[in-house]
C-alpha positions as semicolon CSV with decimal commas, in nm:
position;residue;x (nm);y (nm);z (nm)
1;M;0,000;0,000;0,000
2;K;0,124;0,348;-0,087
3;K;0,053;0,645;0,139
4;T;0,166;1,008;0,124
5;I;0,258;1,160;0,460
6;A;0,292;1,537;0,499
7;V;0,579;1,564;0,746
8;I;0,622;1,878;0,958
9;P;0,957;1,861;1,143
10;G;0,896;2,210;1,282
11;D;1,112;2,373;1,546
12;G;1,336;2,279;1,838
13;I;1,357;1,902;1,882
14;G;1,098;1,849;1,608
15;P;1,342;1,748;1,331
16;E;1,519;1,504;1,565
17;I;1,210;1,316;1,679
18;I;1,055;1,313;1,330
19;A;1,372;1,151;1,197
20;E;1,329;0,863;1,443
21;A;0,961;0,818;1,359
22;R;1,050;0,796;0,991
23;K;1,320;0,543;1,074
24;V;1,060;0,321;1,239
25;L;0,804;0,374;0,961
26;E;1,059;0,263;0,703
27;K;1,111;-0,061;0,897
28;V;0,735;-0,115;0,894
29;A;0,722;-0,041;0,521
30;A;0,993;-0,296;0,449
31;K;0,838;-0,562;0,674
32;Y;0,482;-0,531;0,541
33;G;0,541;-0,427;0,180
34;H;0,415;-0,068;0,205
35;T;0,549;0,252;0,050
36;F;0,543;0,574;0,249
37;V;0,610;0,892;0,053
38;Y;0,715;1,188;0,269
39;D;0,626;1,542;0,160
40;E;0,810;1,784;0,387
41;V;0,612;2,083;0,511
42;I;0,780;2,393;0,650
43;A;0,555;2,533;0,923
44;G;0,597;2,699;1,261
45;G;0,879;2,928;1,365
46;C;1,111;2,807;1,092
47;A;0,848;2,912;0,835
48;I;0,830;3,258;0,991
49;D;1,206;3,289;0,945
50;Q;1,191;3,170;0,585
51;F;0,857;3,301;0,458
52;G;0,740;3,562;0,710
53;T;0,439;3,352;0,816
54;S;0,402;3,030;1,015
55;L;0,184;2,852;0,757
56;P;0,242;2,949;0,394
57;K;-0,046;2,863;0,161
58;E;0,161;2,618;-0,043
59;M;0,254;2,431;0,274
60;L;-0,108;2,403;0,382
61;E;-0,191;2,268;0,035
62;K;0,064;1,989;0,091
63;C;-0,123;1,890;0,407
64;L;-0,455;1,895;0,222
65;A;-0,311;1,675;-0,054
66;S;-0,168;1,415;0,185
67;D;-0,317;1,098;0,331
68;S;-0,220;1,225;0,677
69;V;0,007;1,468;0,858
70;L;0,288;1,379;1,100
71;L;0,411;1,668;1,315
72;G;0,716;1,707;1,538
73;A;0,674;2,032;1,733
74;V;0,651;2,404;1,668
75;G;0,730;2,720;1,859
76;G;0,988;2,857;2,097
77;P;1,086;3,179;2,275
78;K;1,255;3,307;1,961
79;W;0,912;3,390;1,815
80;D;0,736;3,514;2,128
81;G;0,730;3,870;1,999
82;V;0,576;3,811;1,657
83;A;0,219;3,912;1,573
84;K;-0,041;3,669;1,705
85;E;-0,172;3,604;1,353
86;I;0,156;3,443;1,248
87;R;0,277;3,289;1,574
88;P;0,405;2,931;1,532
89;E;0,098;2,796;1,714
90;A;-0,125;2,966;1,456
91;A;0,006;2,713;1,203
92;L;-0,144;2,428;1,406
93;L;-0,476;2,605;1,442
94;G;-0,478;2,673;1,069
95;I;-0,409;2,311;0,977
96;R;-0,670;2,179;1,222
97;S;-0,930;2,420;1,087
98;A;-0,853;2,357;0,718
99;L;-0,857;1,980;0,761
100;G;-1,167;1,990;0,984
101;L;-0,990;1,807;1,267
102;Y;-1,238;1,852;1,549
103;S;-1,144;1,567;1,783
104;N;-0,810;1,514;1,952
105;L;-0,740;1,174;2,107
106;R;-0,464;1,166;2,366
107;P;-0,401;0,832;2,537
108;A;-0,240;0,847;2,880
109;R;-0,115;0,498;2,963
110;L;0,149;0,409;3,215
111;F;0,389;0,153;3,075
112;P;0,455;-0,094;3,360
113;Q;0,826;-0,056;3,292
114;L;0,803;0,314;3,381
115;A;0,612;0,279;3,707
116;D;0,908;0,422;3,901
117;A;0,906;0,733;3,682
118;S;0,553;0,835;3,780
119;P;0,542;1,115;4,039
120;L;0,242;0,949;4,207
121;K;0,257;0,724;4,513
122;P;0,327;0,357;4,437
123;S;-0,009;0,264;4,592
124;I;-0,186;0,483;4,331
125;V;0,032;0,368;4,042
126;A;-0,036;0,004;4,133
127;Q;-0,402;0,055;4,043
128;G;-0,303;0,133;3,685
129;I;-0,330;0,437;3,456
130;D;-0,494;0,383;3,118
131;L;-0,724;0,657;2,996
132;M;-0,812;0,830;2,670
133;M;-0,860;1,204;2,659
134;V;-1,099;1,314;2,384
135;R;-1,059;1,689;2,339
136;E;-1,271;1,909;2,114
137;L;-1,020;2,079;1,892
138;I;-1,156;2,358;1,671
139;G;-1,405;2,539;1,895
140;G;-1,414;2,713;2,230
141;V;-1,201;2,997;2,357
142;Y;-0,906;2,929;2,124
143;F;-1,124;2,995;1,818
144;G;-1,371;3,246;1,962
145;E;-1,361;3,618;1,898
146;K;-1,064;3,792;2,060
147;R;-1,055;4,158;2,143
148;T;-0,816;4,398;2,314
149;V;-0,934;4,755;2,365
150;T;-0,800;5,062;2,538
151;L;-1,044;5,227;2,776
152;E;-1,087;5,603;2,818
153;N;-0,858;5,599;3,123
154;G;-0,581;5,439;2,917
155;E;-0,617;5,092;3,071
156;R;-0,621;4,799;2,830
157;R;-0,889;4,530;2,854
158;A;-0,881;4,195;2,674
159;S;-1,148;3,932;2,614
160;D;-1,162;3,586;2,456
161;E;-1,503;3,439;2,373
162;M;-1,579;3,074;2,449
163;V;-1,840;2,964;2,195
164;Y;-1,993;2,623;2,123
165;S;-2,282;2,514;1,904
166;E;-2,478;2,196;1,960
167;H;-2,340;2,018;1,653
168;E;-1,981;2,084;1,763
169;I;-2,046;1,922;2,099
170;E;-2,248;1,636;1,955
171;R;-1,986;1,522;1,706
172;V;-1,702;1,506;1,957
173;A;-1,931;1,336;2,211
174;R;-1,998;1,063;1,955
175;V;-1,624;1,013;1,912
176;A;-1,594;0,967;2,289
177;F;-1,879;0,714;2,312
178;E;-1,759;0,518;2,010
179;T;-1,409;0,511;2,159
180;A;-1,546;0,393;2,495
181;R;-1,725;0,104;2,324
182;K;-1,383;-0,026;2,218
183;R;-1,241;0,017;2,569
184;R;-1,406;-0,020;2,911
185;K;-1,738;0,147;2,819
186;K;-1,718;0,445;3,050
187;V;-1,728;0,815;2,954
188;T;-1,661;1,101;3,193
189;S;-1,768;1,438;3,052
190;I;-1,579;1,738;3,191
191;D;-1,727;2,087;3,215
192;K;-1,777;2,390;3,440
193;A;-2,157;2,383;3,431
194;N;-2,188;2,549;3,772
195;V;-2,051;2,871;3,619
196;L;-2,046;2,871;3,237
197;D;-2,340;2,878;2,994
198;S;-2,126;2,702;2,733
199;S;-2,068;2,420;2,981
200;R;-2,439;2,389;3,058
201;L;-2,504;2,343;2,688
202;W;-2,213;2,098;2,672
203;R;-2,361;1,887;2,952
204;A;-2,711;1,886;2,799
205;V;-2,588;1,774;2,458
206;V;-2,359;1,503;2,600
207;H;-2,651;1,363;2,801
208;R;-2,865;1,357;2,486
209;V;-2,598;1,167;2,293
210;A;-2,549;0,930;2,587
211;E;-2,906;0,806;2,544
212;E;-2,798;0,649;2,214
213;Y;-2,529;0,447;2,394
214;P;-2,709;0,258;2,673
215;D;-2,418;0,015;2,697
216;V;-2,176;0,298;2,795
217;E;-2,175;0,449;3,144
218;C;-2,177;0,830;3,136
219;S;-2,105;1,072;3,420
220;D;-2,019;1,441;3,462
221;M;-1,730;1,597;3,651
222;L;-1,634;1,959;3,703
223;V;-1,298;2,051;3,556
224;D;-1,138;2,157;3,885
225;N;-1,240;1,831;4,051
226;T;-1,103;1,641;3,751
227;A;-0,763;1,805;3,797
228;M;-0,761;1,674;4,154
229;Q;-0,894;1,328;4,071
230;L;-0,630;1,272;3,803
231;V;-0,360;1,274;4,069
232;K;-0,569;1,117;4,345
233;N;-0,733;0,829;4,162
234;P;-0,653;0,816;3,788
235;S;-0,760;0,452;3,756
236;Q;-1,126;0,562;3,775
237;F;-1,109;0,715;3,426
238;D;-1,159;0,536;3,095
239;V;-1,261;0,790;2,828
240;V;-1,261;1,158;2,925
241;V;-1,432;1,406;2,689
242;T;-1,413;1,782;2,723
243;E;-1,392;2,114;2,542
244;N;-1,080;2,259;2,388
245;M;-0,909;2,456;2,665
246;F;-1,000;2,218;2,948
247;G;-0,873;1,929;2,736
248;D;-0,549;2,107;2,657
249;I;-0,470;2,151;3,026
250;L;-0,598;1,818;3,159
251;S;-0,427;1,608;2,894
252;D;-0,090;1,761;2,981
253;E;-0,153;1,680;3,347
254;A;-0,252;1,324;3,257
255;S;0,068;1,280;3,056
256;M;0,292;1,373;3,347
257;I;0,143;1,115;3,584
258;T;0,249;0,844;3,338
259;G;0,616;0,925;3,397
260;S;0,714;1,150;3,107
261;I;0,539;1,384;2,868
262;G;0,779;1,253;2,604
263;M;0,591;0,921;2,593
264;I;0,247;1,044;2,492
265;P;0,117;1,047;2,132
266;S;-0,198;1,208;1,996
267;S;-0,424;1,198;1,695
268;S;-0,646;1,474;1,556
269;L;-0,930;1,356;1,334
270;G;-1,238;1,487;1,155
271;E;-1,502;1,318;0,943
272;G;-1,265;1,134;0,708
273;T;-0,956;0,920;0,760
274;R;-0,698;1,196;0,713
275;G;-0,565;1,325;1,044
276;M;-0,273;1,499;1,209
277;Y;-0,054;1,302;1,448
278;E;0,191;1,450;1,696
279;P;0,347;1,400;2,039
280;I;0,182;1,622;2,296
281;H;0,504;1,784;2,420
282;G;0,648;2,109;2,292
283;S;0,960;2,196;2,097
284;A;1,195;2,187;2,402
285;P;1,439;2,446;2,264
286;D;1,667;2,401;2,566
287;I;1,774;2,056;2,441
288;A;1,728;2,108;2,067
289;G;2,014;1,981;1,854
290;Q;2,168;1,782;2,140
291;N;2,024;1,440;2,049
292;L;1,866;1,413;2,396
293;A;1,493;1,416;2,320
294;N;1,263;1,122;2,380
295;P;1,126;1,015;2,037
296;I;0,876;0,759;2,173
297;G;0,577;0,996;2,175
298;T;0,639;1,071;1,807
299;I;0,694;0,706;1,720
300;L;0,369;0,611;1,894
301;S;0,197;0,896;1,709
302;A;0,310;0,733;1,385
303;A;0,159;0,408;1,513
304;M;-0,171;0,588;1,574
305;M;-0,156;0,718;1,218
306;L;-0,122;0,365;1,085
307;K;-0,416;0,249;1,298
308;Y;-0,665;0,531;1,254
309;S;-0,586;0,677;0,911
310;F;-0,425;0,395;0,713
311;D;-0,622;0,094;0,845
312;M;-0,302;-0,086;0,940
313;P;-0,379;-0,217;1,291
314;E;-0,126;-0,500;1,277
315;E;0,153;-0,264;1,178
316;A;0,054;-0,021;1,454
317;E;0,056;-0,297;1,712
318;R;0,399;-0,403;1,589
319;I;0,537;-0,057;1,665
320;E;0,370;-0,047;2,007
321;Q;0,516;-0,387;2,091
322;A;0,860;-0,277;1,972
323;V;0,842;0,020;2,211
324;S;0,740;-0,207;2,499
325;D;1,016;-0,456;2,416
326;T;1,273;-0,176;2,409
327;L;1,164;-0,058;2,754
328;D;1,171;-0,419;2,876
329;A;1,534;-0,433;2,764
330;G;1,612;-0,151;3,007
331;F;1,666;0,131;2,758
332;R;1,562;0,484;2,852
333;T;1,614;0,841;2,739
334;A;1,716;1,104;2,994
335;D;1,362;1,213;3,080
336;C;1,259;0,875;3,221
337;M;1,584;0,731;3,352
338;S;1,584;0,519;3,666
339;E;1,847;0,320;3,851
340;G;1,988;0,025;3,664
341;M;1,863;0,138;3,322
342;T;2,073;0,216;3,014
343;R;2,057;0,575;2,897
344;L;2,023;0,630;2,523
345;S;2,029;0,932;2,296
346;C;1,733;1,021;2,077
347;S;1,874;0,848;1,771
348;E;1,987;0,544;1,969
349;M;1,635;0,499;2,106
350;G;1,501;0,516;1,752
351;D;1,756;0,253;1,645
352;Q;1,653;0,017;1,924
353;I;1,282;0,046;1,851
354;A;1,332;0,012;1,475
355;K;1,544;-0,299;1,530
356;R;1,259;-0,460;1,726
357;V;0,998;-0,390;1,459
């Protein structure tokens, strides 16, 4: 099978971790008789430097012409002062919007081999951590109207509008319930319905969708309580569904309790099979170019791409097993080192995982 992948190395450690994901994908291609064609996309801070904008039109067209998009990371303090319309992060919002990627799936699973790396008590870790965050991706406060005005007294006032329509909530809720049917059949919907009108609508629509899934347990939880429960009792969660900003924050918290943010992949999907796949961490400019980054989140993102966009579940499972086997062998990158383990560089970790494919 031949597939075209729009590859966005991006900024910071992005090029390093993308290189390792491609290394693993090439092993998969050779083993299973596939052909992956990589179309490199320049987006993020590096595109600002080269083109004066973070997402040139011709680069977006490459994404639209691909079978799926694989992203490293974008951004960094170098571009903090640029106009908000062309900030590196605007490239991601632009791609998500253009491709209609409204649901973001972020698994947070603790590999047993990394139990010592979790910051939680051993008694909590022993209960297991295996949840799926389903985050609405192209609505809410990130996409609502933004306004900064200067008042008569010279003081500036800023506002960001959080807006949701019923259909936006309904479609991501369906993703959550369908995902739960393939897992442990439990959905926890996160909102702030005691304060926000948008959350009250969110809760009402989720409850309406839940009626179509009588085999799936559905409950509500306020976002502040969820932040506490994730560190107190994460084993209670199966599928967690929430709006854009809440999901952004909670999924980062969930990643850290699994031992390292460098381990967590994500997929962003819409109505079709084309999606964007990326690790959830940032560009880590402090270690960029030093061959220190953990490439596992990016490699597992590539595995998600094979599973969800390319209908290659066996190949995806092969990558996941190769990652587990590599950890079993005692190999770690610096971010998740523990006593008695062997520390590897970014490229060495990629080599070990590719070898086990």
